C-alpha positions in Angstrom: -0.9 -20.6 2.7 -2.6 -19.0 -0.3 -0.7 -15.9 -1.6 -2.5 -13.7 -3.8 -0.9 -11.1 -6.2 -1.9 -7.5 -7.1 -0.9 -5.6 -10.0 1.5 -2.8 -9.4 0.3 0.8 -9.6 1.2 2.3 -13.1 2.2 5.9 -12.9 1.2 8.1 -15.9 2.8 11.4 -14.7 5.8 12.0 -12.6 6.5 8.8 -10.6 8.3 10.6 -7.7 5.3 12.9 -7.2 2.9 9.9 -7.4 5.0 8.2 -4.7 4.9 11.2 -2.5 1.0 11.3 -2.9 0.6 7.6 -2.1 2.9 8.2 0.9 0.6 11.0 2.1 -2.6 8.9 1.4 -1.1 6.0 3.7 -0.1 8.3 6.4 -3.8 9.9 6.5 -5.3 6.4 6.7 -7.1 5.5 9.8 -5.5 3.0 12.1 -2.1 3.3 10.1 1.3 4.0 11.4 4.1 4.7 8.8 7.3 2.8 10.2 9.7 3.5 7.3 9.5 6.0 4.5 12.3 6.7 1.9 12.1 8.3 -1.5 11.5 4.8 -3.0 10.2 2.6 -0.2 7.3 2.7 2.4 6.4 0.2 5.1 3.3 0.9 7.4 1.3 -1.0 9.9 -2.3 -1.0 9.3 -4.6 -2.2 12.4 -7.9 -4.0 11.3 -11.2 -3.1 13.1 -10.5 -6.4 15.0 -7.2 -5.4 16.2 -5.0 -7.4 14.0 -1.8 -5.8 12.3 -1.2 -6.0 8.7 2.0 -5.0 6.9 1.6 -2.6 3.9 4.7 -2.0 1.9 5.2 -0.1 -1.5 8.3 0.4 -3.6 8.7 2.8 -6.3 10.4 1.7 -9.5 10.8 5.1 -11.3 12.3 3.8 -14.4 9.4 1.3 -15.0 7.1 3.9 -13.9 5.4 1.6 -11.4 4.6 1.3 -7.7 4.8 -2.2 -6.4 2.5 -2.7 -3.4 2.0 -5.4 -0.9 -0.5 -5.7 1.8 -0.5 -8.8 4.0 -1.8 -10.1 7.4 0.9 -10.9 10.0 -1.0 -13.8 11.4 -3.5 -16.6 10.1 -4.3 -17.5 6.7 -7.5 -15.7 5.8 -8.2 -12.0 6.2 -11.8 -11.8 4.6 -10.3 -9.5 1.7 -9.4 -6.7 3.9 -5.7 -6.4 2.3 -7.0 -6.5 -1.1 -9.6 -3.9 -0.5 -7.1 -1.6 1.2 -4.8 -1.9 -2.0 -7.9 -1.2 -4.3 -8.8 1.8 -2.1 -5.3 3.3 -2.5 -5.2 2.6 -6.1 -8.6 4.5 -6.7 -7.5 7.4 -4.4 -4.2 7.7 -6.2 -5.9 7.9 -9.7 -8.3 10.5 -8.4 -5.5 12.9 -7.2 
């Protein structure tokens, strides 16, 4: 299996506020269900257009001013870039807000 890494989101302002905005963005994403949400952790299931379920996890590290993020397919070894595009889209949206 080939694992890919994405850089964490760097936070320029208040990290707690940025994480709250990220949780809101994820909760408003189509075909996404938030399973767990705390002040520093988020786990959501994202259903692809083909019906596959991906896991999205985010963890806030306020002292490091970063949000670690992971989006991965539950099944299979190839996702046609869906998970990377999901993370990139969230990164762009978070920067805009």
